[in-house]
Structure formats: C-alpha cells, structure tokens
C-alpha positions as CSV (number, residue, x, y, z in Angstrom):
1,M,73.1,80.5,91.5
2,R,75.4,80.1,88.5
3,D,78.0,82.4,90.1
4,E,78.0,80.3,93.2
5,K,78.6,77.1,91.2
6,L,81.4,78.8,89.3
7,A,83.0,80.1,92.6
8,E,83.1,76.6,94.0
9,N,85.7,75.6,91.4
10,Y,88.2,78.3,92.5
11,S,90.3,78.4,95.6
12,T,91.3,81.5,97.4
13,Q,95.0,80.6,97.5
14,V,96.8,81.3,94.2
15,S,99.9,79.1,94.6
16,D,101.4,76.8,97.2
17,S,104.7,78.7,97.1
18,F,103.1,82.1,97.8
19,E,101.1,82.0,101.0
20,K,98.2,84.2,101.8
21,T,99.0,87.0,104.3
22,D,95.5,87.2,105.9
23,E,92.0,86.0,105.6
24,K,91.1,88.7,103.1
25,C,93.1,86.9,100.4
26,N,95.9,89.4,100.2
27,Y,98.8,87.7,98.6
28,E,102.5,88.3,99.3
29,I,104.0,91.3,97.6
30,A,106.7,89.0,96.1
31,F,104.1,87.0,94.3
32,R,102.3,90.2,93.1
33,R,105.5,91.7,91.7
34,W,106.6,88.4,90.1
35,L,103.2,88.0,88.4
36,V,103.2,91.6,87.2
37,R,106.7,91.2,85.8
38,E,105.7,87.9,84.0
39,I,102.8,89.8,82.3
40,E,104.7,93.0,81.5
41,E,107.5,91.0,79.9
42,G,105.1,88.9,77.8
43,R,105.8,85.6,79.4
44,T,102.1,85.2,80.2
45,S,98.9,87.0,79.6
46,V,96.4,88.2,82.1
47,S,93.9,85.5,80.9
48,D,96.5,82.8,81.3
49,A,97.5,84.0,84.8
50,V,93.8,84.0,85.9
51,K,93.5,80.4,84.8
52,T,96.9,79.1,85.8
53,Y,96.9,80.7,89.3
54,N,93.3,79.9,90.0
55,F,92.0,83.5,90.4
56,H,88.2,83.8,90.5
57,P,87.2,84.7,86.9
58,K,84.9,87.5,88.0
59,N,87.4,89.5,90.0
60,G,90.8,88.1,89.0
61,F,91.2,90.5,86.0
62,E,90.5,93.5,88.3
63,T,92.9,92.3,90.9
64,I,95.7,91.9,88.4
65,R,94.9,95.3,86.8
66,R,95.3,96.9,90.3
67,W,98.6,95.0,90.8
68,R,99.9,96.1,87.4
69,L,99.1,99.8,88.3
70,K,100.8,99.4,91.7
71,Y,103.8,97.2,90.8
72,G,104.2,97.8,87.1
73,P,107.2,99.1,85.2
74,S,107.0,102.6,86.7
75,M,108.1,101.2,90.1
76,V,111.9,101.1,90.4
77,L,113.1,97.8,91.8
78,A,116.8,98.2,91.0
79,L,119.5,99.9,92.9
80,E,121.5,102.8,91.4
81,D,125.0,102.1,90.2
82,M,127.7,102.6,92.8
83,T,130.1,105.5,92.3
84,A,133.8,104.9,92.3
85,T,134.1,106.3,95.8
86,E,131.4,103.9,97.1
87,R,133.2,100.9,95.6
C-alpha cells in the first residue's frame, strides 16, 4: 500500500523536452546520453537526477545505472580527426 501511494507522486515521463518513445517508458537515446554525461561530468548526482527528472525512487537508480553502463564514457561519441587528404 505504501509503495502504491509513493508511486502516485511520480509520472512516467521524465521531461517535457524528451518524449517517451513507447508505452514501456523507454526514453529517447538523446536524453539518456545527456543525463549520463551530466552525471559523469559531475554536474548532477544520480540522487539529484532521480528527484529532478521525476524517476520513480524504487527503480530510478537501477535505470540510471543501466544507462551509465550502456552510454557511459567507454562509448565513443566523437568523430576521428580528419587527415590532411580528407580536408
């Protein structure tokens, strides 16, 4: 019962600027990458992200943990430098 009351205070959409992609509450990859980068670069903590972006407190930490593993610093997001021939 307590968990149901707690869940009523949380929405399934994290932010108006990042829409859900389906009914299973899968969020856009752009939002996931952005949030992981904010956490990895120390601009926010996981706890603050859970509160700020209205993740459910029971599974929000696990969701962010999975996103950090998938989209964290080991993922290369930059292009390689162009060679003189390519320029």
